[in-house]
C-alpha positions as CSV (number, residue, x, y, z in Angstrom):
1,X,137.4,-108.5,-20.6
2,X,136.6,-110.2,-23.9
3,X,134.9,-106.9,-25.1
4,X,137.9,-105.0,-24.4
5,X,140.3,-107.2,-26.2
6,X,138.1,-107.2,-29.1
7,X,138.0,-103.5,-29.1
8,X,141.6,-103.1,-29.0
9,X,142.0,-105.5,-31.8
10,X,139.5,-103.7,-33.9
11,X,140.7,-100.3,-33.5
12,X,143.7,-100.2,-35.7
13,X,142.0,-101.7,-38.8
14,X,139.0,-99.8,-38.5
15,X,141.1,-96.6,-38.0
16,X,143.4,-97.3,-40.9
17,X,140.2,-98.0,-43.1
18,X,138.5,-94.6,-42.1
19,X,141.9,-92.6,-42.6
20,X,142.0,-94.1,-46.1
21,X,138.5,-93.2,-46.9
22,X,139.1,-89.6,-45.6
23,X,142.3,-89.6,-47.9
24,X,140.4,-90.8,-50.9
25,X,137.7,-88.0,-50.3
26,X,140.7,-85.2,-50.1
27,X,141.8,-86.8,-53.4
28,X,138.1,-86.1,-54.9
29,X,138.2,-82.5,-53.5
30,X,141.6,-81.9,-55.1
31,X,140.1,-83.0,-58.3
32,X,137.4,-80.5,-57.9
33,X,140.0,-77.6,-57.1
34,X,138.5,-77.7,-53.5
35,X,142.0,-77.5,-51.8
36,X,141.0,-76.1,-48.4
37,X,138.4,-78.7,-48.1
38,X,140.8,-81.5,-49.3
39,X,143.2,-80.2,-46.6
40,X,140.5,-80.8,-43.7
41,X,140.0,-84.5,-45.2
42,X,143.7,-85.2,-45.1
43,X,144.1,-83.9,-41.7
44,X,141.5,-86.2,-40.4
45,X,143.0,-89.0,-42.2
46,X,146.4,-88.2,-40.5
47,X,144.7,-87.8,-37.1
48,X,143.5,-91.3,-37.4
49,X,146.7,-92.8,-39.1
50,X,149.7,-90.6,-38.7
51,X,151.8,-92.9,-40.8
52,X,149.6,-93.0,-43.7
53,X,151.9,-91.9,-46.4
54,X,149.1,-91.4,-49.2
55,X,147.3,-88.7,-46.9
56,X,150.5,-86.9,-46.4
57,X,151.4,-86.9,-50.2
58,X,147.7,-85.8,-51.1
59,X,148.0,-83.1,-48.5
60,X,151.4,-81.9,-50.2
61,X,149.5,-81.7,-53.6
62,X,146.6,-79.7,-51.9
63,X,149.2,-77.1,-50.2
64,X,151.1,-77.1,-53.6
65,X,148.0,-75.9,-55.4
66,X,147.6,-73.4,-52.8
67,X,151.0,-71.8,-53.5
68,X,151.9,-72.7,-49.9
69,X,155.3,-74.3,-50.9
70,X,157.0,-74.7,-47.6
71,X,154.2,-76.6,-46.1
72,X,153.8,-78.6,-49.2
73,X,157.6,-79.4,-48.9
74,X,157.0,-80.7,-45.3
75,X,154.3,-82.9,-46.3
76,X,156.0,-84.6,-49.0
77,X,158.9,-85.0,-46.7
78,X,156.7,-86.6,-44.1
79,X,155.4,-88.9,-46.8
80,X,158.9,-89.9,-47.8
81,X,159.9,-90.5,-44.1
82,X,157.2,-93.1,-43.8
83,X,157.9,-94.7,-47.5
84,X,161.3,-93.6,-48.9
85,X,160.1,-95.4,-52.2
86,X,157.2,-93.3,-52.8
87,X,157.5,-91.7,-56.3
88,X,154.7,-89.4,-56.0
89,X,156.2,-87.7,-52.9
90,X,159.6,-87.2,-54.6
91,X,157.9,-85.9,-57.5
92,X,155.8,-83.7,-55.4
93,X,158.9,-82.6,-53.5
94,X,160.6,-81.4,-56.7
95,X,157.4,-79.2,-57.6
96,X,157.6,-77.8,-54.2
97,X,161.4,-76.9,-54.4
98,X,160.9,-75.6,-57.8
99,X,158.3,-73.1,-56.2
100,X,160.5,-72.0,-53.5
101,X,163.2,-71.4,-56.1
102,X,165.6,-74.3,-54.6
103,X,166.2,-75.4,-58.1
104,X,169.4,-77.7,-57.5
105,X,167.5,-79.4,-54.9
106,X,164.2,-79.8,-57.0
107,X,166.5,-81.6,-59.8
108,X,167.9,-84.0,-57.4
109,X,164.2,-84.9,-56.1
110,X,163.0,-85.3,-59.6
111,X,165.8,-87.7,-60.3
112,X,165.1,-89.8,-57.3
113,X,161.4,-90.0,-58.4
114,X,162.6,-91.3,-62.0
115,X,164.6,-93.8,-60.3
116,X,161.8,-95.1,-58.5
117,X,159.1,-94.8,-61.0
118,X,160.7,-94.5,-64.5
119,X,156.9,-93.7,-66.2
120,X,157.3,-90.5,-64.6
121,X,159.8,-89.6,-67.6
122,X,158.2,-86.8,-69.4
123,X,157.0,-85.0,-66.0
124,X,160.6,-85.4,-64.8
125,X,162.2,-84.2,-67.9
126,X,160.1,-81.1,-68.3
127,X,160.5,-80.3,-64.6
128,X,164.3,-80.6,-64.6
129,X,164.3,-78.5,-67.9
130,X,162.5,-75.7,-66.0
131,X,165.0,-75.9,-63.2
132,X,168.0,-75.7,-65.4
133,X,166.3,-72.8,-67.3
134,X,165.8,-70.8,-64.2
135,X,169.4,-71.4,-63.3
136,X,170.4,-69.9,-66.6
137,X,171.7,-73.1,-67.8
138,X,170.2,-73.5,-71.2
139,X,172.8,-76.0,-72.3
140,X,171.3,-78.3,-70.0
141,X,167.7,-77.0,-70.2
142,X,167.1,-77.3,-74.1
143,X,167.9,-81.1,-74.5
144,X,165.7,-82.0,-71.7
145,X,162.8,-79.7,-73.4
146,X,163.6,-81.8,-76.3
147,X,163.2,-85.1,-74.4
148,X,160.2,-84.1,-72.8
149,X,158.5,-82.9,-75.9
150,X,159.6,-86.0,-78.0
151,X,157.5,-87.9,-75.2
152,X,154.7,-85.5,-75.4
153,X,154.6,-83.1,-78.3
154,X,151.1,-81.6,-78.1
155,X,151.6,-79.0,-75.3
156,X,152.0,-75.3,-76.8
157,X,153.2,-74.0,-73.6
158,X,156.1,-76.3,-73.3
159,X,157.3,-75.4,-77.0
160,X,157.0,-71.8,-75.8
161,X,159.2,-72.4,-72.9
162,X,161.8,-74.2,-75.2
163,X,161.6,-71.2,-77.5
164,X,162.4,-69.0,-74.4
165,X,165.4,-71.0,-73.4
166,X,166.8,-70.9,-77.1
167,X,166.3,-67.1,-77.3
168,X,167.9,-66.5,-74.1
169,X,170.9,-68.9,-75.4
170,X,171.0,-66.5,-78.4
171,X,169.5,-69.1,-80.9
172,X,166.8,-67.1,-82.4
173,X,166.2,-69.3,-85.4
174,X,165.8,-72.3,-83.1
175,X,163.5,-70.1,-81.0
176,X,161.4,-69.0,-83.8
177,X,160.9,-72.4,-85.0
178,X,159.8,-73.4,-81.4
179,X,157.4,-70.6,-81.3
180,X,155.9,-71.6,-84.7
181,X,155.3,-75.1,-83.5
182,X,153.4,-73.6,-80.4
183,X,151.5,-71.5,-82.9
184,X,150.6,-74.4,-85.0
185,X,149.3,-76.2,-81.9
186,X,147.4,-73.1,-80.8
187,X,146.9,-70.4,-83.3
188,X,146.8,-67.0,-81.8
189,X,148.8,-68.1,-78.6
190,X,149.9,-64.8,-77.2
191,X,152.9,-65.8,-75.6
192,X,154.4,-67.6,-78.7
193,X,153.6,-64.6,-80.9
194,X,155.4,-62.0,-78.5
195,X,158.4,-64.5,-78.0
196,X,158.7,-64.9,-82.1
197,X,158.4,-61.2,-82.6
198,X,161.0,-60.5,-79.9
199,X,163.2,-63.4,-81.6
200,X,162.5,-61.9,-85.2
201,X,163.7,-58.4,-84.0
202,X,167.0,-59.8,-82.4
203,X,167.7,-61.4,-85.8
204,X,167.0,-58.3,-87.6
205,X,169.6,-56.5,-85.6
206,X,170.2,-53.2,-83.4
207,X,167.5,-50.5,-83.9
208,X,164.4,-52.8,-84.6
209,X,161.8,-52.4,-82.0
210,X,160.8,-55.6,-80.4
211,X,158.3,-56.5,-77.8
212,X,160.0,-58.5,-75.1
213,X,158.0,-61.0,-73.2
214,X,157.1,-60.1,-69.8
215,X,158.4,-61.8,-66.9
216,X,155.6,-62.8,-64.4
217,X,155.8,-63.4,-60.8
218,X,152.5,-65.6,-60.6
219,X,153.5,-69.0,-58.8
220,X,152.7,-72.5,-60.4
221,X,149.4,-73.9,-59.2
222,X,148.7,-77.0,-61.4
223,X,145.3,-78.4,-60.7
224,X,144.4,-82.2,-61.2
225,X,142.7,-82.9,-64.4
226,X,141.5,-85.9,-66.1
227,X,142.3,-84.6,-69.7
228,X,144.9,-82.2,-70.8
229,X,143.4,-78.7,-71.0
230,X,143.5,-76.6,-74.1
231,X,143.7,-73.2,-72.6
232,X,147.1,-71.3,-72.6
233,X,149.2,-72.2,-69.9
234,X,149.3,-70.0,-66.8
235,X,152.3,-67.6,-66.4
236,X,154.6,-69.0,-63.5
237,X,157.0,-67.6,-61.0
238,X,160.6,-67.6,-62.2
239,X,163.9,-66.1,-61.3
240,X,165.2,-66.6,-64.5
241,X,166.3,-63.9,-67.1
242,X,163.5,-64.9,-69.4
243,X,159.7,-65.8,-68.9
244,X,159.2,-69.3,-67.6
245,X,155.6,-70.4,-67.9
246,X,155.7,-73.4,-65.9
247,X,152.5,-75.6,-65.3
248,X,151.1,-75.1,-68.7
249,X,149.2,-77.9,-70.2
250,X,152.2,-80.5,-69.1
251,X,152.0,-80.1,-65.4
252,X,148.3,-79.5,-65.3
253,X,148.0,-83.1,-66.3
254,X,150.9,-84.0,-64.3
255,X,149.2,-84.3,-60.8
256,X,146.6,-86.6,-62.0
257,X,149.3,-89.1,-62.7
258,X,151.0,-88.1,-59.6
259,X,148.2,-88.8,-57.2
260,X,147.6,-92.1,-58.8
261,X,151.0,-93.6,-58.1
């Protein structure tokens, strides 16, 4: 009888400890870009401890990186149901909703993340700027890009996105200045060169050939990294009337911070 009681007492803590170990292993695999393997670790953690919010949040990150946005959203919602004050899950929910094209809901999720954890400032302002730009609301998007760039001015891809938003709003001079900043940070950055050429052609007036930026349909899939990457940002999925290169260096660095909170 004593042995049985002892086993019952120990089962909970041991399972929780094992679940935490699996979840941390999943985080390590996400860092390595091994998202399918990470999912297996998170699922084992959840099987042992279904109410482990960090495992659900990690699973959401892995699914998001695999562009499985519906499932990522479900995982983040599970984490929020367990811990409504889990800023990581709210921020991840914003990312997943953006990937699904549900921009207004994405903005609301980002706002909640910022209320819980103000240190997410840059990530939230940048994410909201992308949402408003995708909605075609450049009057809201451009100031948010400005705020994000005030906090983190060294990402050329974000300057390009700001330039795209300014060009779409008709401010070609402002767009050219933004593209120039991107090129000062990364000389030869093709997206900045193409955007600048198009803006200059628009300023020159009708009849001037321009090379318009190409709208892509590649979904965002930021990876967790330990240092900001120097490579050009990856084109991302957008329904906006101008190219929206999401992720970039900004959100590529974001998920490291996201996972730690």
